[in-house]
C-alpha positions as CSV (number, residue, x, y, z in Angstrom):
1,X,-49.4,-62.5,-82.5
2,X,-50.6,-62.9,-86.1
3,X,-53.8,-64.9,-86.5
4,X,-56.0,-66.3,-89.2
5,X,-59.4,-68.0,-89.0
6,X,-59.9,-71.5,-90.1
7,X,-62.1,-70.2,-92.9
8,X,-59.4,-67.9,-94.2
9,X,-56.9,-70.8,-94.2
10,X,-59.5,-72.9,-96.1
11,X,-60.1,-70.1,-98.7
12,X,-56.3,-69.8,-99.3
13,X,-56.0,-73.6,-99.9
14,X,-59.1,-73.6,-102.2
15,X,-57.5,-70.7,-104.1
16,X,-54.5,-72.9,-104.7
17,X,-52.1,-71.1,-102.4
18,X,-49.2,-73.2,-101.0
19,X,-49.3,-73.0,-97.3
20,X,-46.9,-74.4,-94.8
21,X,-49.0,-75.7,-91.9
22,X,-47.8,-77.3,-88.7
23,X,-50.3,-79.3,-86.7
24,X,-49.2,-79.4,-83.0
25,X,-51.8,-81.9,-81.8
26,X,-51.0,-85.3,-80.5
27,X,-50.6,-88.3,-82.8
28,X,-54.1,-89.8,-82.0
29,X,-55.7,-86.4,-82.7
30,X,-54.0,-86.1,-86.1
31,X,-55.1,-89.7,-87.0
32,X,-58.7,-88.7,-86.3
33,X,-58.5,-86.2,-89.1
34,X,-56.2,-83.5,-90.4
35,X,-55.8,-81.0,-93.2
36,X,-54.0,-82.4,-96.2
37,X,-50.4,-81.2,-96.5
38,X,-49.7,-80.5,-92.8
39,X,-46.4,-81.3,-91.1
40,X,-47.1,-83.0,-87.7
41,X,-44.9,-81.7,-84.9
42,X,-46.6,-82.3,-81.5
43,X,-46.3,-79.3,-79.2
44,X,-44.2,-81.3,-76.7
45,X,-41.6,-81.9,-79.5
46,X,-41.5,-78.4,-81.0
47,X,-38.4,-77.3,-79.0
48,X,-36.3,-80.3,-80.0
49,X,-37.5,-80.3,-83.6
50,X,-37.2,-76.5,-84.2
51,X,-34.2,-77.2,-86.5
52,X,-36.6,-78.7,-89.1
53,X,-38.1,-75.3,-89.6
54,X,-36.9,-72.5,-91.9
55,X,-36.9,-68.9,-90.6
56,X,-37.6,-67.7,-94.2
57,X,-40.8,-69.7,-94.4
58,X,-44.1,-68.6,-93.0
59,X,-45.9,-71.3,-91.0
60,X,-49.6,-71.6,-90.0
61,X,-49.9,-73.3,-86.6
62,X,-52.9,-75.6,-86.1
63,X,-54.3,-77.5,-83.1
64,X,-57.7,-78.6,-81.8
65,X,-59.0,-75.2,-80.5
66,X,-56.3,-72.7,-81.1
67,X,-54.8,-72.7,-77.6
68,X,-51.8,-75.0,-78.2
69,X,-51.1,-73.5,-81.6
70,X,-51.2,-70.1,-79.9
71,X,-48.5,-71.2,-77.5
72,X,-46.5,-72.7,-80.4
73,X,-46.9,-69.4,-82.3
74,X,-45.7,-67.3,-79.4
75,X,-42.7,-69.6,-78.9
76,X,-41.7,-69.6,-82.5
77,X,-42.2,-65.8,-82.8
78,X,-39.8,-65.4,-79.8
79,X,-37.2,-67.5,-81.7
80,X,-37.5,-65.3,-84.9
81,X,-39.9,-67.4,-87.0
82,X,-42.7,-66.1,-89.2
83,X,-45.8,-67.8,-87.8
84,X,-49.6,-67.4,-87.8
85,X,-52.0,-69.0,-85.4
86,X,-55.1,-70.6,-86.9
87,X,-57.8,-69.4,-84.4
88,X,-60.5,-71.8,-83.5
89,X,-58.3,-74.7,-84.6
90,X,-59.8,-77.9,-86.1
91,X,-63.0,-77.4,-84.1
92,X,-63.7,-74.5,-86.5
93,X,-62.4,-76.3,-89.6
94,X,-65.1,-76.8,-92.2
95,X,-62.9,-78.0,-95.1
96,X,-61.8,-81.4,-96.1
97,X,-59.8,-83.6,-93.8
98,X,-57.9,-86.8,-94.4
C-alpha cells in the first residue's frame, strides 16, 4: 500500500500541486474540519459510489487516524485504482482546515 504523511500532503498543496483527496470520515467529522478541496465519500458508501472515481486519477485517501483510509486504499487498490493512504489522518494534519 502506498502511503504519504499528512506533512507531505500539506507540502504538496502548499507548493500548488493539484491533489485529488477523498475524505472517508462520517459527515459530522468532516463538518468539524476538513482539508479544502476534498471529495467526501464516507467509507460505508465507497462501494456504491466507486463509479464516481476515475481509474486514471491518483487519489489520496483521508480519515481521522489513517485506519479507515487504509481500508479504503486497500479496497480501491484491489479494484485497480491508483490510491495513496494519508498516514496519521487528520489527527496529524497541521495545515489549514475549513
